[in-house]
C-alpha positions, 0 to 999 in steps of 0.5 A: 895190091892192097884193097883201096890202094890207088893206081897212078892216074886213077879217078878219085872221089875228090877229083871227080867231084871237083871236075863236076863242080866246074859245071854248075850250069849242067844240073842233073848231068852228073851221077854218083853210082859208087864213090866217083862222080861220072857224067850222064853221057860218055864216050865208048871207044870200041868201034874203029880200027887200031891206030891211025885216023880213028885214034886221032878222032878219039883224041880230038873228041876227048879234049872237046868232051872234057871241056863240055863236062864229060868224064866217062870214057869206056875202054876194054883190053879187047877194044881195037887191039888195046889201042883205046887205052893207049889213045886215051 
């Protein structure tokens, strides 16, 4: 892949800035550590068992967090046998 080429579904500087713009009532909540704007809090998906109830709980939390101005979700291939990424 050529450096700078985007993956489908990847966060972009413009998209994350637009997301943060919807939450003007949360001053200081967003940071720009690089080119993308991220919320000051996020959700880590390491804990729990792969699939089942834990996936349902994460999915439920994600929609509520997005509505509340959170756009930072931490996953890794080693978390819950790769089910974190599929769940999100």
